[in-house]
Backbone bond lengths (Angstrom), bond angles and torsions (degrees), N, CA, C in turn:
res aa  C-N    CA-C-N  psi(-1)  N-CA   C-N-CA  omega(-1)  CA-C   N-CA-C  phi
1 M - - - 1.460 - - 1.502 108.61 -
2 G 1.367 118.01 139.13 1.471 120.28 175.41 1.495 112.27 -86.85
3 I 1.332 115.56 133.10 1.481 121.30 -178.08 1.592 102.06 -126.05
4 E 1.375 111.22 134.50 1.475 117.73 170.79 1.523 105.93 -113.06
5 I 1.285 109.35 131.71 1.483 116.01 177.42 1.547 103.81 -124.39
6 E 1.339 110.09 114.80 1.496 120.30 -166.28 1.547 113.03 -148.10
7 R 1.292 113.31 136.37 1.543 117.01 175.10 1.476 107.82 -119.14
8 K 1.324 116.19 146.76 1.464 125.62 -169.63 1.559 108.87 -119.68
9 F 1.358 118.02 131.25 1.424 120.26 179.32 1.446 115.20 -129.64
10 L 1.279 119.80 153.87 1.531 119.21 163.53 1.546 108.31 -84.20
11 L 1.362 114.55 169.94 1.423 118.32 -179.48 1.573 107.68 -115.78
12 V 1.342 114.52 152.87 1.478 119.84 -173.94 1.567 107.43 -102.17
13 N 1.263 113.81 -22.54 1.587 113.86 178.86 1.577 107.69 -160.31
14 E 1.263 117.58 -176.43 1.463 119.09 -174.73 1.521 114.94 -108.51
15 S 1.378 114.66 20.79 1.425 119.77 -179.62 1.563 112.26 -63.34
16 W 1.338 117.28 -18.05 1.445 121.03 176.48 1.517 113.42 -58.48
17 R 1.288 115.94 -30.55 1.425 120.32 179.58 1.548 116.76 -54.58
18 E 1.231 119.47 -31.82 1.439 120.79 -174.02 1.555 107.17 -73.67
19 F 1.306 118.77 -15.67 1.526 120.37 -177.11 1.561 108.64 -110.32
20 A 1.351 121.64 0.65 1.404 120.70 -167.49 1.563 110.92 -88.24
21 C 1.308 114.40 144.27 1.441 120.73 169.45 1.539 110.79 -70.14
22 D 1.393 119.76 166.30 1.368 115.49 175.22 1.472 117.14 -61.98
23 G 1.352 109.82 143.70 1.435 114.59 -170.84 1.602 113.16 -76.98
24 V 1.303 117.87 159.94 1.399 123.36 -179.01 1.589 105.60 -125.05
25 D 1.344 115.53 123.03 1.497 125.00 178.18 1.432 110.91 -73.67
26 Y 1.424 114.91 130.31 1.524 119.17 177.68 1.487 106.12 -126.81
27 R 1.362 107.94 145.44 1.425 119.75 165.62 1.507 104.29 -122.98
28 Q 1.365 113.96 135.88 1.467 117.68 -179.98 1.565 109.04 -145.93
29 G 1.301 111.49 150.27 1.429 114.01 -178.24 1.536 106.89 -147.53
30 Y 1.368 116.81 162.01 1.459 122.17 -172.43 1.504 108.23 -114.79
31 L 1.324 117.10 126.37 1.489 121.54 175.42 1.468 111.28 -83.03
32 N 1.302 120.66 -28.35 1.471 122.94 170.47 1.546 110.68 -155.04
33 R 1.350 111.87 161.82 1.353 118.34 171.37 1.514 108.60 -148.49
34 S 1.402 119.42 120.66 1.412 123.63 -176.21 1.485 104.67 -127.14
35 D 1.292 113.34 179.68 1.571 120.43 173.54 1.511 112.86 -70.54
36 R 1.356 117.98 -4.46 1.359 120.62 178.30 1.491 116.06 -109.02
37 C 1.359 117.89 -38.88 1.341 120.37 -177.88 1.600 113.89 -158.56
38 S 1.304 112.38 176.42 1.486 118.73 172.55 1.491 107.43 -130.98
39 V 1.296 114.97 154.35 1.436 123.77 175.62 1.534 110.92 -124.66
40 R 1.256 117.62 120.32 1.472 120.85 -173.94 1.458 117.59 -124.12
41 A 1.288 122.42 147.57 1.504 123.96 171.64 1.547 103.77 -115.47
42 R 1.287 117.60 134.39 1.430 122.36 177.59 1.458 112.76 -130.35
43 L 1.324 119.55 136.32 1.493 127.05 179.06 1.533 107.61 -122.73
44 G 1.392 117.65 126.40 1.460 119.46 170.90 1.422 107.56 178.37
45 G 1.388 112.27 154.55 1.442 118.68 -179.95 1.515 112.26 62.75
46 G 1.287 122.90 25.23 1.476 127.06 -178.94 1.462 114.71 74.85
47 K 1.381 118.28 8.76 1.466 124.19 177.69 1.522 111.29 -123.48
48 A 1.308 109.87 159.88 1.479 115.03 -179.31 1.578 106.23 -135.33
49 K 1.369 112.06 147.13 1.445 116.56 -176.35 1.538 106.98 -140.68
50 L 1.330 112.02 150.63 1.458 120.05 165.28 1.475 109.70 -110.74
51 N 1.411 119.10 134.37 1.369 120.22 -170.93 1.596 110.67 -132.34
52 I 1.274 111.64 136.44 1.543 113.14 177.68 1.460 101.78 -125.51
53 K 1.415 113.78 128.89 1.479 120.09 -175.46 1.519 107.07 -135.98
54 S 1.383 114.33 141.07 1.452 122.97 177.99 1.569 106.17 -67.82
55 A 1.421 110.30 154.26 1.530 113.38 -169.39 1.522 110.26 -92.33
56 E 1.204 124.48 -5.68 1.525 121.03 -176.63 1.539 112.78 -65.22
57 L 1.325 115.05 144.04 1.469 118.02 175.20 1.555 107.62 -79.31
58 G 1.277 113.47 150.98 1.477 117.67 169.72 1.527 114.04 135.58
59 V 1.270 117.37 -175.92 1.505 123.57 -171.49 1.605 108.65 -72.52
60 S 1.332 118.60 -27.84 1.435 116.18 -175.51 1.539 110.50 -128.49
61 R 1.334 113.05 134.28 1.465 120.91 -178.13 1.545 109.67 -143.93
62 S 1.320 114.89 154.43 1.397 119.68 173.45 1.568 108.29 -73.66
63 E 1.319 116.98 139.21 1.485 117.91 -178.63 1.592 105.24 -149.31
64 F 1.326 112.63 138.77 1.489 120.29 175.12 1.541 106.51 -135.80
65 E 1.316 116.59 134.55 1.483 122.75 -171.36 1.494 110.18 -138.48
66 Y 1.308 114.82 135.13 1.473 119.83 -174.11 1.498 109.19 -137.30
67 E 1.211 119.68 140.05 1.540 128.99 172.55 1.551 106.83 -74.04
68 I 1.322 109.42 131.44 1.474 118.17 174.79 1.545 109.11 -124.59
69 P 1.361 118.11 163.57 1.510 115.78 173.06 1.473 111.41 -65.38
70 V 1.337 111.01 140.62 1.543 117.13 175.29 1.505 115.28 -52.24
71 A 1.313 117.18 -38.80 1.490 119.92 -176.18 1.598 104.85 -68.74
72 D 1.294 119.40 -41.14 1.500 118.23 170.93 1.427 115.98 -55.44
73 A 1.277 116.91 -49.15 1.477 121.08 177.41 1.541 117.99 -52.05
74 R 1.364 107.80 -45.45 1.496 119.52 173.15 1.491 109.34 -52.10
75 Q 1.297 118.01 -57.71 1.470 126.41 -179.89 1.571 112.46 -52.94
76 I 1.319 111.04 -48.12 1.526 118.65 -176.77 1.557 104.67 -64.66
77 L 1.331 119.50 -50.88 1.450 120.84 -179.77 1.506 116.54 -60.06
78 D 1.266 115.12 -39.26 1.534 120.96 -177.48 1.515 113.14 -82.27
79 G 1.280 117.40 -24.31 1.542 119.91 -171.55 1.457 116.21 -123.88
80 L 1.314 122.46 -16.38 1.435 122.65 -173.23 1.443 117.03 -120.61
81 C 1.440 113.77 -26.32 1.437 114.40 -174.05 1.534 115.20 -86.82
82 R 1.320 113.91 157.18 1.515 120.40 -178.64 1.557 108.08 -68.90
83 S 1.277 113.23 152.23 1.507 116.66 178.36 1.495 109.46 -101.90
84 P 1.310 118.20 157.71 1.406 129.49 -10.76 1.465 109.61 -71.79
85 L 1.357 115.83 155.60 1.426 120.78 168.30 1.500 111.11 -72.91
86 V 1.313 117.83 154.32 1.482 122.21 175.66 1.506 109.39 -88.55
87 E 1.386 120.14 118.56 1.401 127.60 177.11 1.505 111.77 -111.59
88 K 1.262 119.09 132.85 1.503 124.57 179.78 1.486 112.54 -159.00
89 T 1.274 114.32 163.72 1.430 121.43 175.39 1.620 100.59 -118.13
90 R 1.250 116.02 132.29 1.442 126.35 -179.09 1.487 112.46 -110.83
91 Y 1.299 114.85 122.37 1.521 124.86 177.85 1.490 107.49 -111.53
92 V 1.348 115.28 141.97 1.462 120.32 173.15 1.535 109.54 -109.70
93 V 1.371 113.31 128.96 1.439 123.03 -178.07 1.496 106.96 -121.05
94 T 1.350 120.24 122.00 1.419 121.26 176.51 1.536 109.26 -91.73
95 H 1.327 116.42 130.00 1.511 120.41 179.21 1.517 108.79 -141.61
96 A 1.207 120.36 126.27 1.474 128.87 173.65 1.548 107.38 42.90
97 G 1.316 115.16 52.90 1.528 123.49 172.26 1.386 115.85 75.29
98 H 1.274 119.94 9.11 1.499 121.21 172.24 1.624 110.54 -122.42
99 D 1.313 113.17 150.39 1.478 117.14 172.20 1.502 111.86 -97.26
100 W 1.361 114.19 123.98 1.419 119.63 176.77 1.520 106.88 -99.42
101 E 1.309 118.93 136.72 1.434 126.16 176.94 1.524 104.59 -100.72
102 V 1.311 119.97 122.17 1.493 124.53 -179.27 1.581 100.38 -110.79
103 D 1.357 111.75 122.00 1.510 117.24 172.24 1.429 110.24 -108.08
104 V 1.323 110.21 126.87 1.590 120.55 177.86 1.523 101.23 -109.19
105 F 1.163 117.03 112.94 1.532 127.07 -177.69 1.470 109.36 -83.88
106 S 1.358 113.09 146.32 1.479 122.19 176.60 1.562 107.42 -129.74
107 G 1.354 116.55 -169.44 1.444 121.22 176.86 1.539 107.00 64.03
108 D 1.307 116.22 -133.47 1.502 119.69 -174.87 1.507 113.09 -76.24
109 N 1.378 115.44 -4.14 1.420 118.95 179.87 1.550 111.98 -114.14
110 H 1.386 112.41 17.97 1.528 118.60 -177.05 1.520 109.20 -58.06
111 G 1.363 117.22 135.14 1.421 126.74 174.99 1.544 106.85 101.26
112 L 1.297 119.65 -12.69 1.541 118.96 171.13 1.526 111.79 -84.11
113 V 1.345 114.40 131.35 1.421 123.74 179.23 1.533 110.51 -136.38
114 V 1.357 119.06 118.04 1.421 119.36 -177.18 1.529 107.70 -131.94
115 A 1.351 117.21 155.33 1.489 121.65 177.07 1.546 104.04 -121.53
116 E 1.406 108.50 141.56 1.538 114.96 176.65 1.541 109.10 -130.35
117 I 1.275 110.75 148.42 1.479 116.71 174.62 1.451 110.79 -128.36
118 E 1.294 117.19 129.76 1.449 121.75 177.55 1.515 111.25 -96.85
119 L 1.333 116.50 136.12 1.409 123.46 -171.22 1.435 112.92 -120.81
120 A 1.346 119.94 157.69 1.456 124.65 -175.80 1.627 106.90 -81.76
121 H 1.264 118.33 -26.61 1.508 120.50 179.25 1.518 108.25 -151.68
122 I 1.294 121.47 157.81 1.445 127.03 -176.04 1.465 114.18 -51.35
123 D 1.221 114.60 -48.25 1.532 122.41 -170.40 1.561 109.25 -94.52
124 E 1.321 122.65 16.62 1.428 123.46 -179.17 1.540 108.73 -68.09
125 A 1.280 112.89 130.69 1.494 124.07 177.74 1.616 110.87 -70.92
126 F 1.235 112.58 137.72 1.538 119.55 175.14 1.512 112.21 -147.85
127 E 1.251 117.20 151.19 1.500 123.28 175.72 1.503 111.40 -93.51
128 K 1.314 116.67 121.56 1.492 120.66 174.49 1.397 108.37 -72.83
129 P 1.367 115.66 132.13 1.509 119.45 173.25 1.644 107.84 -71.07
130 Q 1.321 116.80 155.93 1.511 120.82 178.51 1.416 112.10 -56.82
131 W 1.371 123.81 -22.32 1.513 124.87 -176.88 1.431 111.06 -86.88
132 V 1.347 123.82 -3.69 1.474 132.26 -177.70 1.466 109.00 -89.68
133 G 1.320 116.27 125.40 1.597 117.36 179.85 1.497 111.23 -111.81
134 E 1.297 115.86 -127.17 1.544 126.17 -177.45 1.469 112.88 -59.51
135 E 1.351 116.35 135.25 1.448 120.48 173.72 1.534 108.95 -81.29
136 V 1.307 114.64 135.74 1.445 116.80 176.93 1.561 112.12 -133.67
137 T 1.461 110.61 38.65 1.466 116.04 179.44 1.499 109.12 -65.04
138 H 1.261 122.76 -31.10 1.469 125.88 -173.46 1.555 114.11 -95.73
139 E 1.251 114.58 12.40 1.616 119.27 -174.21 1.591 103.47 -116.17
140 S 1.296 108.85 105.12 1.525 116.49 -176.70 1.541 116.67 -53.27
141 R 1.288 113.35 -31.82 1.536 116.39 -175.09 1.491 110.56 -60.71
142 Y 1.309 124.94 -21.31 1.433 129.13 174.58 1.511 118.20 -84.00
143 Y 1.320 111.94 -4.54 1.540 112.38 178.68 1.498 106.29 -85.25
144 N 1.305 115.28 143.99 1.354 124.67 176.50 1.446 120.01 -49.81
145 V 1.339 113.31 -41.94 1.440 119.80 -178.17 1.651 108.78 -66.22
146 C 1.262 117.99 -25.41 1.458 121.80 -179.58 1.462 111.17 -86.60
147 L 1.313 117.13 -18.59 1.447 120.59 -179.39 1.588 113.67 -73.13
148 V 1.370 113.61 -18.41 1.451 118.19 171.51 1.492 110.63 -67.42
149 E 1.257 117.88 -51.82 1.506 122.49 -179.15 1.492 112.68 -73.02
150 H 1.300 120.07 -32.19 1.479 121.05 -170.46 1.544 103.44 -139.41
151 P 1.412 118.60 75.94 1.413 117.11 -177.38 1.477 110.60 -67.25
152 Y 1.338 114.66 161.20 1.484 125.55 -176.85 1.559 111.56 -56.51
153 K 1.295 118.11 -35.86 1.442 122.94 -179.39 1.465 112.13 -59.08
154 N 1.356 119.49 -21.88 1.495 118.76 -178.49 1.520 115.41 -105.83
155 W 1.360 114.88 10.56 1.430 119.97 174.95 1.534 113.93 -69.56
């Protein structure tokens, strides 16, 4: 079984940019969202994936991800997914032995920027960079699946 262990944070400034790798633009959409799981298609960096993720909030969730043909992802995103699509540029910043993914949202979520860190186990120690602020792992409105129904522009 696939497990994702991830923590999500807001940023306090933009100093992360001096350490970031080139960003990758993503478009992603949701085929469904229920009280048990979400099913997402994502296109970015010349690759496409289908993702199934359990719906509970928190640090650890079930996750299954599969590569799909890019042409299929385009059809799914343009014809089957709920609107609006989630659009973002993802940057990777390495800090103290961990990769942080910084998502800079656009479209209906323009202005939202979050950083995520994936961990090997729930209680894994990590050092927060000085540009990382408040943790929002347990706040549903920051989850991509929620940004479709309640975009950042409406907060």
